[in-house]
SEVEX-885408 format. One record per residue (C-alpha): residue number from 1; x, y, z. Coordinates in pm, whole numbers. Example, Ala and Ser with C-alpha at 12.3 -4.5 7.8 and 13.67 -1.06 7.14 Angstrom:
2
<rec nr="1" xx="1230" yy="-450" zz="780"/>
<rec nr="2" xx="1367" yy="-106" zz="714"/>
This chain:
349
<rec nr="1" xx="101" yy="1606" zz="834"/>
<rec nr="2" xx="-201" yy="1494" zz="1034"/>
<rec nr="3" xx="-97" yy="1142" zz="1134"/>
<rec nr="4" xx="-151" yy="1079" zz="1505"/>
<rec nr="5" xx="-105" yy="708" zz="1454"/>
<rec nr="6" xx="170" yy="535" zz="1649"/>
<rec nr="7" xx="95" yy="656" zz="2002"/>
<rec nr="8" xx="-282" yy="628" zz="1970"/>
<rec nr="9" xx="-266" yy="286" zz="1810"/>
<rec nr="10" xx="-28" yy="163" zz="2078"/>
<rec nr="11" xx="-266" yy="297" zz="2342"/>
<rec nr="12" xx="-565" yy="117" zz="2187"/>
<rec nr="13" xx="-376" yy="-214" zz="2165"/>
<rec nr="14" xx="-259" yy="-183" zz="2525"/>
<rec nr="15" xx="-612" yy="-108" zz="2645"/>
<rec nr="16" xx="-751" yy="-413" zz="2465"/>
<rec nr="17" xx="-472" yy="-633" zz="2602"/>
<rec nr="18" xx="-522" yy="-495" zz="2954"/>
<rec nr="19" xx="-894" yy="-574" zz="2935"/>
<rec nr="20" xx="-818" yy="-933" zz="2834"/>
<rec nr="21" xx="-568" yy="-970" zz="3120"/>
<rec nr="22" xx="-823" yy="-844" zz="3371"/>
<rec nr="23" xx="-1088" yy="-1086" zz="3241"/>
<rec nr="24" xx="-848" yy="-1381" zz="3270"/>
<rec nr="25" xx="-737" yy="-1281" zz="3620"/>
<rec nr="26" xx="-1103" yy="-1249" zz="3729"/>
<rec nr="27" xx="-1182" yy="-1595" zz="3589"/>
<rec nr="28" xx="-907" yy="-1765" zz="3791"/>
<rec nr="29" xx="-995" yy="-1573" zz="4109"/>
<rec nr="30" xx="-1355" yy="-1687" zz="4080"/>
<rec nr="31" xx="-1225" yy="-2043" zz="4064"/>
<rec nr="32" xx="-1021" yy="-2019" zz="4384"/>
<rec nr="33" xx="-681" yy="-1912" zz="4251"/>
<rec nr="34" xx="-467" yy="-1612" zz="4333"/>
<rec nr="35" xx="-397" yy="-1405" zz="4021"/>
<rec nr="36" xx="-151" yy="-1117" zz="3991"/>
<rec nr="37" xx="-134" yy="-888" zz="3689"/>
<rec nr="38" xx="199" yy="-796" zz="3526"/>
<rec nr="39" xx="406" yy="-986" zz="3780"/>
<rec nr="40" xx="784" yy="-951" zz="3750"/>
<rec nr="41" xx="1000" yy="-1253" zz="3835"/>
<rec nr="42" xx="1373" yy="-1312" zz="3815"/>
<rec nr="43" xx="1482" yy="-1623" zz="3632"/>
<rec nr="44" xx="1778" yy="-1853" zz="3691"/>
<rec nr="45" xx="1962" yy="-1661" zz="3419"/>
<rec nr="46" xx="1925" yy="-1337" zz="3613"/>
<rec nr="47" xx="1682" yy="-1194" zz="3355"/>
<rec nr="48" xx="1364" yy="-1024" zz="3476"/>
<rec nr="49" xx="1048" yy="-1159" zz="3312"/>
<rec nr="50" xx="710" yy="-986" zz="3319"/>
<rec nr="51" xx="412" yy="-1224" zz="3325"/>
<rec nr="52" xx="75" yy="-1090" zz="3207"/>
<rec nr="53" xx="-118" yy="-1296" zz="3464"/>
<rec nr="54" xx="58" yy="-1504" zz="3728"/>
<rec nr="55" xx="-179" yy="-1766" zz="3872"/>
<rec nr="56" xx="-101" yy="-1949" zz="4197"/>
<rec nr="57" xx="-277" yy="-2198" zz="4424"/>
<rec nr="58" xx="-161" yy="-2392" zz="4728"/>
<rec nr="59" xx="-356" yy="-2655" zz="4918"/>
<rec nr="60" xx="-98" yy="-2707" zz="5191"/>
<rec nr="61" xx="47" yy="-3012" zz="5017"/>
<rec nr="62" xx="132" yy="-2892" zz="4671"/>
<rec nr="63" xx="190" yy="-2555" zz="4509"/>
<rec nr="64" xx="75" yy="-2483" zz="4153"/>
<rec nr="65" xx="188" yy="-2182" zz="3947"/>
<rec nr="66" xx="71" yy="-2089" zz="3597"/>
<rec nr="67" xx="213" yy="-1817" zz="3371"/>
<rec nr="68" xx="-49" yy="-1670" zz="3137"/>
<rec nr="69" xx="42" yy="-1472" zz="2823"/>
<rec nr="70" xx="-248" yy="-1269" zz="2682"/>
<rec nr="71" xx="-256" yy="-1174" zz="2312"/>
<rec nr="72" xx="-530" yy="-936" zz="2198"/>
<rec nr="73" xx="-381" yy="-918" zz="1849"/>
<rec nr="74" xx="-568" yy="-880" zz="1520"/>
<rec nr="75" xx="-408" yy="-1198" zz="1384"/>
<rec nr="76" xx="-351" yy="-1556" zz="1510"/>
<rec nr="77" xx="-32" yy="-1612" zz="1707"/>
<rec nr="78" xx="273" yy="-1776" zz="1550"/>
<rec nr="79" xx="509" yy="-2044" zz="1680"/>
<rec nr="80" xx="752" yy="-1779" zz="1807"/>
<rec nr="81" xx="506" yy="-1673" zz="2080"/>
<rec nr="82" xx="495" yy="-2029" zz="2213"/>
<rec nr="83" xx="873" yy="-2065" zz="2202"/>
<rec nr="84" xx="922" yy="-1741" zz="2394"/>
<rec nr="85" xx="684" yy="-1841" zz="2676"/>
<rec nr="86" xx="844" yy="-2185" zz="2695"/>
<rec nr="87" xx="1183" yy="-2023" zz="2748"/>
<rec nr="88" xx="1042" yy="-1790" zz="3015"/>
<rec nr="89" xx="873" yy="-2060" zz="3226"/>
<rec nr="90" xx="1183" yy="-2279" zz="3201"/>
<rec nr="91" xx="1403" yy="-1994" zz="3323"/>
<rec nr="92" xx="1169" yy="-1908" zz="3611"/>
<rec nr="93" xx="1085" yy="-2269" zz="3700"/>
<rec nr="94" xx="707" yy="-2237" zz="3668"/>
<rec nr="95" xx="484" yy="-2545" zz="3647"/>
<rec nr="96" xx="291" yy="-2456" zz="3334"/>
<rec nr="97" xx="228" yy="-2195" zz="3065"/>
<rec nr="98" xx="-95" yy="-2077" zz="2905"/>
<rec nr="99" xx="-138" yy="-1851" zz="2603"/>
<rec nr="100" xx="-470" yy="-1676" zz="2557"/>
<rec nr="101" xx="-528" yy="-1545" zz="2203"/>
<rec nr="102" xx="-841" yy="-1364" zz="2083"/>
<rec nr="103" xx="-770" yy="-1467" zz="1724"/>
<rec nr="104" xx="-648" yy="-1820" zz="1792"/>
<rec nr="105" xx="-325" yy="-1963" zz="1651"/>
<rec nr="106" xx="-159" yy="-2103" zz="1342"/>
<rec nr="107" xx="-85" yy="-2474" zz="1300"/>
<rec nr="108" xx="285" yy="-2430" zz="1378"/>
<rec nr="109" xx="201" yy="-2268" zz="1711"/>
<rec nr="110" xx="-36" yy="-2553" zz="1802"/>
<rec nr="111" xx="226" yy="-2818" zz="1724"/>
<rec nr="112" xx="491" yy="-2635" zz="1924"/>
<rec nr="113" xx="253" yy="-2590" zz="2219"/>
<rec nr="114" xx="195" yy="-2966" zz="2239"/>
<rec nr="115" xx="570" yy="-3027" zz="2241"/>
<rec nr="116" xx="640" yy="-2757" zz="2501"/>
<rec nr="117" xx="344" yy="-2853" zz="2727"/>
<rec nr="118" xx="184" yy="-2511" zz="2690"/>
<rec nr="119" xx="-193" yy="-2481" zz="2681"/>
<rec nr="120" xx="-369" yy="-2261" zz="2425"/>
<rec nr="121" xx="-701" yy="-2084" zz="2469"/>
<rec nr="122" xx="-862" yy="-1936" zz="2160"/>
<rec nr="123" xx="-1211" yy="-1797" zz="2085"/>
<rec nr="124" xx="-1391" yy="-2126" zz="2167"/>
<rec nr="125" xx="-1215" yy="-2179" zz="2500"/>
<rec nr="126" xx="-1261" yy="-1812" zz="2596"/>
<rec nr="127" xx="-1630" yy="-1824" zz="2513"/>
<rec nr="128" xx="-1672" yy="-2131" zz="2738"/>
<rec nr="129" xx="-1481" yy="-1980" zz="3031"/>
<rec nr="130" xx="-1556" yy="-1607" zz="3010"/>
<rec nr="131" xx="-1896" yy="-1626" zz="2847"/>
<rec nr="132" xx="-2004" yy="-1511" zz="2503"/>
<rec nr="133" xx="-2092" yy="-1160" zz="2623"/>
<rec nr="134" xx="-1752" yy="-1088" zz="2774"/>
<rec nr="135" xx="-1577" yy="-1224" zz="2466"/>
<rec nr="136" xx="-1794" yy="-1013" zz="2235"/>
<rec nr="137" xx="-1704" yy="-703" zz="2436"/>
<rec nr="138" xx="-1334" yy="-774" zz="2388"/>
<rec nr="139" xx="-1377" yy="-823" zz="2014"/>
<rec nr="140" xx="-1597" yy="-517" zz="1973"/>
<rec nr="141" xx="-1334" yy="-271" zz="2088"/>
<rec nr="142" xx="-1286" yy="-61" zz="1776"/>
<rec nr="143" xx="-961" yy="-12" zz="1598"/>
<rec nr="144" xx="-811" yy="328" zz="1645"/>
<rec nr="145" xx="-878" yy="578" zz="1368"/>
<rec nr="146" xx="-599" yy="784" zz="1215"/>
<rec nr="147" xx="-630" yy="1122" zz="1045"/>
<rec nr="148" xx="-438" yy="1131" zz="717"/>
<rec nr="149" xx="-429" yy="1333" zz="397"/>
<rec nr="150" xx="-548" yy="1095" zz="127"/>
<rec nr="151" xx="-401" yy="1168" zz="-215"/>
<rec nr="152" xx="-626" yy="912" zz="-382"/>
<rec nr="153" xx="-955" yy="746" zz="-294"/>
<rec nr="154" xx="-1046" yy="376" zz="-292"/>
<rec nr="155" xx="-1200" yy="334" zz="-637"/>
<rec nr="156" xx="-1191" yy="-44" zz="-686"/>
<rec nr="157" xx="-1425" yy="-284" zz="-498"/>
<rec nr="158" xx="-1256" yy="-498" zz="-234"/>
<rec nr="159" xx="-1351" yy="-824" zz="-403"/>
<rec nr="160" xx="-1171" yy="-713" zz="-720"/>
<rec nr="161" xx="-862" yy="-615" zz="-523"/>
<rec nr="162" xx="-866" yy="-951" zz="-344"/>
<rec nr="163" xx="-897" yy="-1135" zz="-678"/>
<rec nr="164" xx="-587" yy="-955" zz="-806"/>
<rec nr="165" xx="-400" yy="-1046" zz="-487"/>
<rec nr="166" xx="-510" yy="-1409" zz="-519"/>
<rec nr="167" xx="-383" yy="-1420" zz="-877"/>
<rec nr="168" xx="-42" yy="-1308" zz="-753"/>
<rec nr="169" xx="-40" yy="-1587" zz="-495"/>
<rec nr="170" xx="-111" yy="-1849" zz="-764"/>
<rec nr="171" xx="198" yy="-1754" zz="-966"/>
<rec nr="172" xx="250" yy="-1815" zz="-1340"/>
<rec nr="173" xx="14" yy="-2092" zz="-1454"/>
<rec nr="174" xx="-45" yy="-2180" zz="-1090"/>
<rec nr="175" xx="304" yy="-2333" zz="-1058"/>
<rec nr="176" xx="431" yy="-2139" zz="-756"/>
<rec nr="177" xx="128" yy="-2108" zz="-528"/>
<rec nr="178" xx="182" yy="-1905" zz="-211"/>
<rec nr="179" xx="-24" yy="-1894" zz="107"/>
<rec nr="180" xx="-198" yy="-1563" zz="174"/>
<rec nr="181" xx="-122" yy="-1522" zz="544"/>
<rec nr="182" xx="-322" yy="-1199" zz="576"/>
<rec nr="183" xx="-448" yy="-910" zz="366"/>
<rec nr="184" xx="-555" yy="-562" zz="474"/>
<rec nr="185" xx="-646" yy="-228" zz="321"/>
<rec nr="186" xx="-347" yy="-16" zz="424"/>
<rec nr="187" xx="-263" yy="351" zz="372"/>
<rec nr="188" xx="98" yy="378" zz="259"/>
<rec nr="189" xx="292" yy="704" zz="328"/>
<rec nr="190" xx="445" yy="918" zz="53"/>
<rec nr="191" xx="626" yy="1251" zz="55"/>
<rec nr="192" xx="462" yy="1496" zz="-184"/>
<rec nr="193" xx="711" yy="1754" zz="-314"/>
<rec nr="194" xx="670" yy="2064" zz="-528"/>
<rec nr="195" xx="964" yy="2071" zz="-769"/>
<rec nr="196" xx="1063" yy="2365" zz="-986"/>
<rec nr="197" xx="1287" yy="2270" zz="-1278"/>
<rec nr="198" xx="1516" yy="2543" zz="-1414"/>
<rec nr="199" xx="1647" yy="2480" zz="-1766"/>
<rec nr="200" xx="1841" yy="2703" zz="-2005"/>
<rec nr="201" xx="1667" yy="2770" zz="-2336"/>
<rec nr="202" xx="1896" yy="2861" zz="-2625"/>
<rec nr="203" xx="1752" yy="3004" zz="-2945"/>
<rec nr="204" xx="1937" yy="3110" zz="-3258"/>
<rec nr="205" xx="2055" yy="3475" zz="-3244"/>
<rec nr="206" xx="1893" yy="3523" zz="-2904"/>
<rec nr="207" xx="2031" yy="3551" zz="-2555"/>
<rec nr="208" xx="1983" yy="3229" zz="-2354"/>
<rec nr="209" xx="1691" yy="3240" zz="-2112"/>
<rec nr="210" xx="1599" yy="3035" zz="-1807"/>
<rec nr="211" xx="1272" yy="2848" zz="-1813"/>
<rec nr="212" xx="1115" yy="2736" zz="-1484"/>
<rec nr="213" xx="873" yy="2441" zz="-1497"/>
<rec nr="214" xx="673" yy="2336" zz="-1188"/>
<rec nr="215" xx="577" yy="1977" zz="-1111"/>
<rec nr="216" xx="459" yy="1771" zz="-818"/>
<rec nr="217" xx="630" yy="1441" zz="-737"/>
<rec nr="218" xx="563" yy="1166" zz="-485"/>
<rec nr="219" xx="825" yy="950" zz="-313"/>
<rec nr="220" xx="764" yy="645" zz="-95"/>
<rec nr="221" xx="817" yy="759" zz="265"/>
<rec nr="222" xx="974" yy="425" zz="363"/>
<rec nr="223" xx="1282" yy="454" zz="139"/>
<rec nr="224" xx="1231" yy="768" zz="-79"/>
<rec nr="225" xx="1185" yy="569" zz="-401"/>
<rec nr="226" xx="1010" yy="759" zz="-679"/>
<rec nr="227" xx="636" yy="697" zz="-729"/>
<rec nr="228" xx="498" yy="946" zz="-984"/>
<rec nr="229" xx="498" yy="1306" zz="-1112"/>
<rec nr="230" xx="219" yy="1529" zz="-1240"/>
<rec nr="231" xx="213" yy="1899" zz="-1343"/>
<rec nr="232" xx="-42" yy="2015" zz="-1083"/>
<rec nr="233" xx="-76" yy="1956" zz="-712"/>
<rec nr="234" xx="-307" yy="1658" zz="-654"/>
<rec nr="235" xx="-618" yy="1711" zz="-446"/>
<rec nr="236" xx="-575" yy="1581" zz="-93"/>
<rec nr="237" xx="-866" yy="1492" zz="133"/>
<rec nr="238" xx="-859" yy="1462" zz="512"/>
<rec nr="239" xx="-976" yy="1113" zz="604"/>
<rec nr="240" xx="-1014" yy="894" zz="909"/>
<rec nr="241" xx="-870" yy="549" zz="831"/>
<rec nr="242" xx="-793" yy="225" zz="1015"/>
<rec nr="243" xx="-449" yy="98" zz="913"/>
<rec nr="244" xx="-161" yy="335" zz="842"/>
<rec nr="245" xx="210" yy="272" zz="790"/>
<rec nr="246" xx="414" yy="537" zz="966"/>
<rec nr="247" xx="660" yy="734" zz="751"/>
<rec nr="248" xx="1019" yy="617" zz="796"/>
<rec nr="249" xx="1218" yy="883" zz="607"/>
<rec nr="250" xx="1231" yy="1258" zz="666"/>
<rec nr="251" xx="1062" yy="1485" zz="407"/>
<rec nr="252" xx="1308" yy="1773" zz="444"/>
<rec nr="253" xx="1603" yy="1537" zz="400"/>
<rec nr="254" xx="1446" yy="1412" zz="75"/>
<rec nr="255" xx="1419" yy="1768" zz="-61"/>
<rec nr="256" xx="1782" yy="1841" zz="22"/>
<rec nr="257" xx="1894" yy="1518" zz="-148"/>
<rec nr="258" xx="1708" yy="1604" zz="-470"/>
<rec nr="259" xx="1855" yy="1954" zz="-489"/>
<rec nr="260" xx="2206" yy="1839" zz="-397"/>
<rec nr="261" xx="2206" yy="1565" zz="-662"/>
<rec nr="262" xx="2115" yy="1810" zz="-938"/>
<rec nr="263" xx="2384" yy="2051" zz="-816"/>
<rec nr="264" xx="2646" yy="1777" zz="-808"/>
<rec nr="265" xx="2552" yy="1656" zz="-1157"/>
<rec nr="266" xx="2629" yy="2004" zz="-1290"/>
<rec nr="267" xx="2955" yy="2034" zz="-1096"/>
<rec nr="268" xx="3133" yy="1710" zz="-1186"/>
<rec nr="269" xx="3380" yy="1733" zz="-1471"/>
<rec nr="270" xx="3404" yy="1386" zz="-1620"/>
<rec nr="271" xx="3140" yy="1238" zz="-1845"/>
<rec nr="272" xx="3131" yy="914" zz="-1646"/>
<rec nr="273" xx="3066" yy="1096" zz="-1319"/>
<rec nr="274" xx="2795" yy="1308" zz="-1475"/>
<rec nr="275" xx="2630" yy="997" zz="-1619"/>
<rec nr="276" xx="2623" yy="841" zz="-1272"/>
<rec nr="277" xx="2448" yy="1142" zz="-1124"/>
<rec nr="278" xx="2208" yy="1163" zz="-1416"/>
<rec nr="279" xx="2121" yy="796" zz="-1356"/>
<rec nr="280" xx="2047" yy="879" zz="-992"/>
<rec nr="281" xx="1825" yy="1166" zz="-1100"/>
<rec nr="282" xx="1646" yy="940" zz="-1347"/>
<rec nr="283" xx="1567" yy="699" zz="-1064"/>
<rec nr="284" xx="1433" yy="1000" zz="-870"/>
<rec nr="285" xx="1195" yy="1085" zz="-1151"/>
<rec nr="286" xx="1402" yy="1377" zz="-1285"/>
<rec nr="287" xx="1457" yy="1291" zz="-1647"/>
<rec nr="288" xx="1590" yy="1605" zz="-1809"/>
<rec nr="289" xx="1907" yy="1814" zz="-1796"/>
<rec nr="290" xx="1859" yy="2094" zz="-1545"/>
<rec nr="291" xx="2041" yy="2412" zz="-1458"/>
<rec nr="292" xx="1906" yy="2393" zz="-1105"/>
<rec nr="293" xx="1623" yy="2251" zz="-899"/>
<rec nr="294" xx="1425" yy="2376" zz="-601"/>
<rec nr="295" xx="1210" yy="2160" zz="-375"/>
<rec nr="296" xx="943" yy="2302" zz="-146"/>
<rec nr="297" xx="598" yy="2259" zz="7"/>
<rec nr="298" xx="689" yy="1907" zz="115"/>
<rec nr="299" xx="418" yy="1718" zz="301"/>
<rec nr="300" xx="341" yy="1357" zz="384"/>
<rec nr="301" xx="30" yy="1209" zz="226"/>
<rec nr="302" xx="-116" yy="859" zz="209"/>
<rec nr="303" xx="-224" yy="632" zz="-74"/>
<rec nr="304" xx="-451" yy="325" zz="-38"/>
<rec nr="305" xx="-331" yy="-27" zz="-120"/>
<rec nr="306" xx="-459" yy="-375" zz="-51"/>
<rec nr="307" xx="-149" yy="-526" zz="110"/>
<rec nr="308" xx="-110" yy="-900" zz="148"/>
<rec nr="309" xx="157" yy="-1112" zz="316"/>
<rec nr="310" xx="239" yy="-1412" zz="95"/>
<rec nr="311" xx="440" yy="-1710" zz="215"/>
<rec nr="312" xx="591" yy="-2013" zz="45"/>
<rec nr="313" xx="847" yy="-2254" zz="188"/>
<rec nr="314" xx="940" yy="-2015" zz="465"/>
<rec nr="315" xx="989" yy="-1719" zz="229"/>
<rec nr="316" xx="765" yy="-1417" zz="282"/>
<rec nr="317" xx="687" yy="-1112" zz="73"/>
<rec nr="318" xx="437" yy="-826" zz="77"/>
<rec nr="319" xx="226" yy="-757" zz="-230"/>
<rec nr="320" xx="61" yy="-416" zz="-286"/>
<rec nr="321" xx="-247" yy="-382" zz="-505"/>
<rec nr="322" xx="-328" yy="-20" zz="-591"/>
<rec nr="323" xx="-678" yy="48" zz="-452"/>
<rec nr="324" xx="-726" yy="343" zz="-689"/>
<rec nr="325" xx="-664" yy="159" zz="-1018"/>
<rec nr="326" xx="-673" yy="-205" zz="-909"/>
<rec nr="327" xx="-328" yy="-291" zz="-1045"/>
<rec nr="328" xx="-31" yy="-464" zz="-889"/>
<rec nr="329" xx="240" yy="-212" zz="-800"/>
<rec nr="330" xx="571" yy="-395" zz="-815"/>
<rec nr="331" xx="781" yy="-101" zz="-691"/>
<rec nr="332" xx="565" yy="-46" zz="-381"/>
<rec nr="333" xx="554" yy="-424" zz="-321"/>
<rec nr="334" xx="935" yy="-434" zz="-332"/>
<rec nr="335" xx="967" yy="-145" zz="-85"/>
<rec nr="336" xx="716" yy="-297" zz="156"/>
<rec nr="337" xx="890" yy="-636" zz="142"/>
<rec nr="338" xx="1229" yy="-476" zz="212"/>
<rec nr="339" xx="1069" yy="-312" zz="517"/>
<rec nr="340" xx="851" yy="-612" zz="612"/>
<rec nr="341" xx="917" yy="-606" zz="988"/>
<rec nr="342" xx="863" yy="-230" zz="1005"/>
<rec nr="343" xx="538" yy="-253" zz="808"/>
<rec nr="344" xx="399" yy="-533" zz="1025"/>
<rec nr="345" xx="489" yy="-342" zz="1340"/>
<rec nr="346" xx="321" yy="-25" zz="1210"/>
<rec nr="347" xx="-11" yy="-197" zz="1141"/>
<rec nr="348" xx="-3" yy="-437" zz="1435"/>
<rec nr="349" xx="61" yy="-761" zz="1246"/>
């Protein structure tokens, strides 16, 4: 596996956030304030809070302190960011809070900020205070690139993929329209396994023989659900890509589970028990009676999908549009939705 993703992506995000913090601190210093980066303060609750930029000014009569939270995220901030800062400044006893967000904020965050007396600075405010050049430099910092083995290429134009996603958001006859919160081209991880099926062949008046049939199967590396099988190993291409979901399950554990399930299916004595194991094997893409199974040459590969977060009445789900054939993949969508928090964390959403 060639994925270098999590640590490098975290490093890139931290660097971008650190640059924003330094720009904000410099702005306040130029305007006569003291500004400390990553200040740690103890609140009334006893909790230690780290403030991105702590701004302070005293004129001998009054003291003014401002806690600044800097968000160099790829998406607008949500209400939860405002609520968290409000709790922090209340616990510490600070005069005011400010959230600086390169991508702005959603309507819920703006409403909450007014109620909590927290100021918001987005692209317009940053351009006015830092200057267009400094803001452009912050935005131009490139996303980190990840090296993956791509098992399929992007074969469908983005506009077609986005149309398919939009049709899913409309619902049947447009009756259950959902908001598309965001959509991104994402590389989803799969475990690629070489399976060798051993079956007993019985022919009239001949001694039974064992036939071994090779196949290659793919399983979603978030929950090991079956994806597809083909007789030959698919071609894999090394690629540099932007957004990658990190594998969650272990490839070797998957291989052991497949082999053990076949073994158990052949060992149980009752018909009901055997049917249960055969049903498990069917769900794993193994749809024939086997004498034994071996699993080897397991590697983690990646497959491209347009992934969109859809929301309606507080309910959220992830929809995956196959970027190779342009079709909705309900099984992958279900897996991503069941791992929604993990997926968003992996791609920085």
